[in-house]
N, C-alpha and C positions, 0 to 999 in steps of 0.2 A: 649248275644246280638251280632249280626253280624255287623261288621264295614267294609265298603269297603276300598280299598287300599288308595284312595285319601283322604278320611275323616280321616283315621288313620294317614296319613302323616301330615295333617294340625293340628290335635289334638296333635300330638307328638310335633310339633314345638311350640305350645302354652302351652305345659306342661300338657295338659288334660289327655292324655293316661297314662303318668307317674303317675299322681296323682290318677287316677282311679285304677291303678294296684299296688299302694303303692310303686312306684319306684321314685327315685330322678331324676328329669329332669336335663339336662346339664346346664340349666340356674340356677337352684337352687344350683347345685354343684359349679358353678362359683361364685354365691353369697356367699356360705359358705367359699370358698377359700379366698375371699376378706375380710371376717370378722375376720380372724385370726390375732393375734397381735404378734409383735416381728420381729426379723431379723434372717433368717436361710438360710444357703447355703447347697444345696444338690448336691452331685456328682452323675451325671447320667451315665457318662462313663469316665473311668480313664486310658484307654490305648491309647498311642500315635500311630499314623499311620493308614492307611486305611485297614489293614488286619482285617478280620472278623473271630472270633473264638468263642469257647464255654465259654471262661472266661470273662474277663473284656470287657465292651462295649466301643465303640469309643467315642471320646471327646465330652462331653456335660455336662452342669451344669444348675441349676436354683437357683437364689437368690430370696427368698421370703421376702418382706418387708411389714409387716402388711397384708400378704396374697396376695399381688400383685406380679405376677411372672415376673422375669427378666431372660430370657433364655440366656445363654452364650455359644456359639458354638452349632452346630447342626449336630454332627456326626450321622452315621447310628445307628438307634435304639432309637433316642431321644424321639420320640412320645410315644413309648411303655414304656420307662423308666419314662417319666413324669406321665403316668397313674399308674405305679407301685409305684411311689413316692406320689401318691394320690394328684397330681396337676391336676385339671380339665382342659382339653385342651381348652374349650371355655373361660377360664379365662385368657388366654395368653394376655399379654399387651405389653411387650418390648422384643426385641431380639438384642443381640450383637454378632457380628462375628469378630474374631481376624484376619483371613486371608482366602484366597480363596482356600486353599488346600482341597481336597475332604473329608478328615476325619473330617473337621470342618464345611462343608456346604452341605454334601450329602443329608441330610434330611431337609434342610431349607424349601423348598417348600412343601414337604410332611407333615411336621409338621403343617404348616399354613392351608393346605388343611384339615388335620385331625381335627383341631380345628373348621374349618368352617362346616365340616360334622357333628360334634358333637353339633353344635348350636351357634358358634361364631357370634356375632352381634355387634361388635365394632371394632374400629381401633387398629391395631398392628403397632407400630413404630419399625422399624428395622434399626440398625446402623452397618456399616462395611466399609471395604475399597472399592475403585473403583472396579467395577465388580459385586458388590452385586445386584444392580438394574438390570443389564443385566441378571443375574441368575434368578431373580424373573420373569422378563418378559418372558424368555425362558420357565420357568416352566408353567406359565399361558398359553402360546401358546401351549405347549405340552398337556395341559388338557382342551383346549378350547371346544372340542366337548362334553366332559363329563360335564363340568360346565354348558354349555348352554342348555344341555338336562335337567339337574337336577334343574336348577333355576325355570322354569315354571312347571315341572312335580312334584317337591317336595315343591314348594312354598318358595324357599330359596333366600336370597339376593345375590347380586353379590360379591363374595369374593375378586375379584380383586380391589375393591374400599376400602377394609379394610386394606390391606397391604401397608404401606407407608415406602419406603426405603430412608434413608438419608446417603449418602456416605461420609466417612471421608477422608479428603485429607491431614491433618496435625495434629500434636500433639496439645492438648488443650482441653477445655471444649466441651463436646458432648451434654449433656442434663441436665436439672434440673427440676425434676417433681416428684410428688408423694413421697415426703420426701427423695428423693435420688438425689445426684449430681454425675454425671459421667464424668470422664476425661480420655482422651486417650493419650497414649505415643507410638510413633513410635519406634519399636525396631527391630533390624536386624534378619532375618530368611532366610539365603541364600537358593535359589536364589531370594526370594521375599524380596528385601531390602527396598522397599519404600511403601509396602502395607501390613504391618503387625503391629498390635497394641496390647499393653497391656492396661488394663482398671483399673481405680480406682473408687470404689463405696463408696461414703461417705453417710452413713446411720445414722438414729437416735441413733443407738446402737454402732456405731464404723465404722472404715475404713477397707475395704477389697480391696486388690490388686490382680488381676488375670493376670498372665503372661503365655502365651501359644500360640505359640511357640516362642523361642528366643535363639539365640546364647548368650554366656556370654556377658552381657552388664552392666557395672558399673553404667550407668544412672538409672537402675532399683532400685539401692539402694537409690538414691535420691528420685525417684518417690514414693517408698514404705516406706520412712522414718517414723518410729514410728507407722506403720500400726498395727491394732489389729490382722489382719490375712493376711498373704502373701501366696497365692496359686500359686505355680510355677511348671512348668514342670521340669522333671529330666531325665537325661541320665546316665545309669549305664554302664561304659565302659566295664567291663568284660562280661556283658550281651550282649553288641553289638558284641563282639568277638564271643560269642556263636551263636548269630543270624546269623552273616555273614558266619559261618562255614557250615550252612545248606542250603544256597541258591547259585544260580549260579553267580549272579552279586555281589559277596561279597565285593570286593575291592571298587567298585563304591558306593555301599550302605553305607559301613562304612565311607568312606570319606564324603559323604553327611551328615550322621547323626552327626558325630563329629563336622562338620562345622556349623551345623544348630541348635544345641541344647546346653543346659547348663548341664555340668557334675555335679554329686552329690557334688563333692568337691567345684566346683565354686559356686554352689548354697549355700553351707554353708558360703562362703565368702560374698555373697550378703546379706543373711539374717542377718549375724553378723554386716555388715556395716550399714544396714538399721535399726538395733535395733528393729526388728519387735517383736510383743508380742507372735505370734504363726506362725509356718511355716508348710504348708501342701504341700506334694509332690504329683503331679498328672501328667497326660499325660506321663505316665511312658514308657520309651524307653529302652529296650523292655518291653512291658507290658503283654506278653503272655508266659513267661517262669516261671512256677510255682516254680521252685527250687530257685528263687531269693527271699529270705525272707525279711521281713520288716527291720530286723537288718542289712542286707546287703545293702539295699537302704540307711539306715541312717548312716552307718559307716563313710563314708568320709565327710558327712555333719557335723558330730560331731567333726571333726578336727577343725572347726571354729565357729560353732553355738551351744550354750549350752541351748537355750531356748526350750519351748515346741515344739515338732516335731511329725508330724503324716504322715503316708503313706496312702493316700486316697484309698478307695475301693468304688465300685459302690453302690449307694444308701446310702452312709454314709452321715450323717447330722451333721453340726456344727452350733450351735446357738451363737450369740453374746449377 
């Protein structure tokens, strides 16, 4: 049976073609994602910094609470990683951004656009520091022609109405919905001293604290006290020396990295002070030197913290 292009598009949006061909529509995939039970954190990208390589992907995560996705940071590759993690893009519901460095926001707009292209038809609430709304508006402006051509031609709703950005200006409660309470803590990440946040997710199965990026900050220990899972960035000093040795602006970069991040030994101090039940190291700096083993990442942490310890890898899942 021949089907003209416009009919095909409208049937596809309604799920008709997918059903006729025995394929799962994006709407059905979103429904299935929402039917899952439990609490699970998936690491989509575990390398710190904007460099793009063949190994670890850039910073991104998704927390699934009874199938509802909470995306945390949107580094390059987040949309593809979500697909690889079997999270249907049209099911996206919440987004949290720690700060406005490119390795955390580069694919923010692209991810939402990808969800819309795949059939998104509901609101996405995005939370992050001042500047996030401007980024969203700039993205929509850059894609204005494409969007306004596709809306009538493909029968799509206006995606700009779905994305609602709520900028955070201080520490404190951020949202409480869908069985999850989220609290933000401002934490220093030079030179972004006033627009960088850690997040605490209180879920039906336990508490998860995510810190990325941050200089050493004793307040984190109070914020994460007793958490079931502390997910924290980590800087391996010998690795930074190796990284600096191969680039031109070595002294400037090393100075920035040491001032802006938490060393593995200081991370051990924080985890011990907070008495967290499990510590996971992510946003690894440097994250593209394969000769740094998990044991090397853990060595200085173990000087202070004796609890369960994991070095995250892309697409690793941890369930509560």
